[in-house]
N, C-alpha and C positions, 0 to 999 in steps of 0.2 A: 533046730526049732521046728515044731509041728506046723504043718501047713495051716494057714488061716482060712477058714471056710467063710465064703461071702454069699449073701443073698442080695440079688439085684431086684429092687422094687421100682418099677417104671412102667407106665401105661402106654407110652409111645413105642411101638415095636422096633422102629429103626434105632431110637436112642437106647432101648433095652439091649438090643443085639450089640450095639457099639460098646456099651458098658461091660457086657459079658466078655467081649473080645479084648477090651483094655485090661480087665482084671486078669485074664488068662495070660497076658504078656508080662505080668509082674511076678518075679520070682518069690516064692513063699506064699502065694495066694492061689486059691482055687474056688471056682464058682460052685456052690452047692444047690442053687436054685434060682428061679426067675419068677417074679410075681407081677401081674399086671394091675393089681389093686391091693388095698389094705387087708381085706378079708383073707385073700390067698396068702399074703405075707404072714399074717398071724397064725394061719393054719400050719404053714410050713415051719414056723418057729416052734409050734407046739409039738412037733415030732422030735422026740428025744434022740433019735438016730440021725437027725439032719446034719449035725456037725457045723452049725452056723455060729460063727464067732463075731461077724461084722455084717451090718446091713447098710447097703448103699440105697438111701431112701429119697424118693422124690416127694416133695411136699404137696403137689397137686395131683391127687389120685381120683378116679371116677366115683369111688364109693365113700371115701372119707379123707380128711386132711392128714398129711403125714404126721403132724403132731399128735393126732388122735391115735395113730398107729403106735407111736412110741408110748403113749400113756397106757394103751391096752397091753403092750408088751410088758411094761413094768408091773402092771396090776396082776398079770398072769405069772409073774416071776421070771420072765425071760431076761437074761443078763447080757445078751449080745450088745456090743457097742454099735453106735449108729453114726454114719457120715451122711449128712444131708447133701444130696446132689440135685440141685433145683434151680429154677429161674426165679424163685421168690426173693425179691430184694427188699421187702418190707422189713424195716428194722424191728418192728414188733414181733415178727416171726423169728427173726434172728435171736432176739432177747428170750423168747419162749423156748427156742431150741437149746440155748445155753442152760436155761433153768431146768430143762429135762435131761441134761447130761449128754447131749449130742456132742461128740468129740471133735468133729470137723464140719465145716460148711463150705461146700464147693459150688460156686455159681456157674450155671450154664450160660453161654456155651463155654466149653473148656477143651483143651487138647489132652492127648494121652499123657504128655509130660506132666501136666498139672495134676491129673489123677494119680499118676505114678508117684509123684512127690508126696501127696497126701498118704498114700498107702504105705510107702516106705517109712515115713515118719511115724505112722501108726504102729507099724511092725516093731520099730525101735522102742517106742513108748511101751508097747505090750511086753517086749522082752525084758525091759528094765523093771517093769512092775513085778514080773515073775522071778526076778533074780535075787532080790535081797530086800531087807528092811531099810528104810531111809534112816540115815544116821543124823542128818542135819537139815536145816531149811534149804541149804544149797542143793542137797540131794533131791528134795521135792521139787524145787524150782527147775532143776536140770531135767527131771523126768517130764514135767509138764511142758517145758520148752521144746521137747521133741515133737510136740503136736503143732508147733508154730514154725513159720519159716517163710522164706521168699517164694512168691508165685511168679517170678520173673519169666518163667517159661510157659505161662498159661495161655499165651496167644502166639500164633505164628510170627516169625520175624517180619518186621515192618508194619505190624498192626499194633494199635494202642487201645487200652481199655477205655479211654476217654472217647475215642472215635466210635468204638463199638457201642458204648452206652448211648451215644448220640443217635446212631442209626436205630437202635432198639426203641429209643424214645420217640422216634418218628413212626416206625412201623407198627409197634405194639398197640398204641391207643387209636390208630386210624381205623382199624377193622376193615380196611380196604386192601385191594391188590394194588401195589405200587411197583413201578418199574425202577430200574437203576437210575434212569435219567430223572425221574420225578423225585426220588430220594436225594439225588445229587444236588438238585436245585434247592431243596429245603435244607440240606446239610451245608450248602455252600462249599462243596467239594467237586472233584471231577467225577464223571460217570464211572471211570475205571475204578476209582477208590470206593465209591458207593457199591458197585457191583461186587467187589472183593468181600466187603463186609456182609452183604446180603447173601452171597454164596456160602460164606462161613456159617451164617445163621441157618441156612437151608441144610447144609451138611451136618449141622448139630441137631437137626430135627426140631428146631425152634421156629422155622418158617417153612412154607411150602412154595414150590415153584409152579407157575402155570404159564401157558402160552396165551398171549393176547394177539388176536388176529385183527389186523387193520384192513383198510381197503386195498392195499397193494403191498408187495414186498414180503420179506420174511417176517414171521410173527415175532413179537417182542416178548421177552421173558419178564414176568411180573412176580412179585413175592407177597405173601400174606403171613402175618404172625399166626402161629398155631394157638387157637383159643384154648384156655384152660378153665 
């Protein structure tokens, strides 16, 4: 099977580099380009020699919304499939993504295993679409089912999506720099637990670390959600 060409569309440099590295580790996929905004993505897609089959698309870009990028792609006749890779949890955005034909929706933060699972399922789905004509409803259902599956490996061992969502719900709307101790108090958990989730968000480029200097002793690390 021909290598699947991928365009990574992500404005955060750390996250973009991580996505490029992740794609490079999945057999059968190769990165064809990296775009920091929607206009660059549309320009790269317009190059007939780009070899782009799949777009990993952030929804929050500096010049336009990710959904606007998809609409522009389709208007221009670009047939590349799209996987949304984003922190957007608004169900209206999810609904709009489905209506535009986005084939997968992967929420940040995520691990390499989670993206690998999405890409491998997409590869199987693509291979089956190219192989034959569907003979029955069961065949159609089987092909579409390849795009769905468990995301049980999306977080490191010992971490839960519920706890991660709780930490995000504290950090994101505050707009302030919060320490692990402060988040732990609001979360009702230990400082060690809060710090583990905050570090995960920072490593995923969804939060930034800063040093808070007090009157004495070592500076305390604080975290702030990356505004979009």
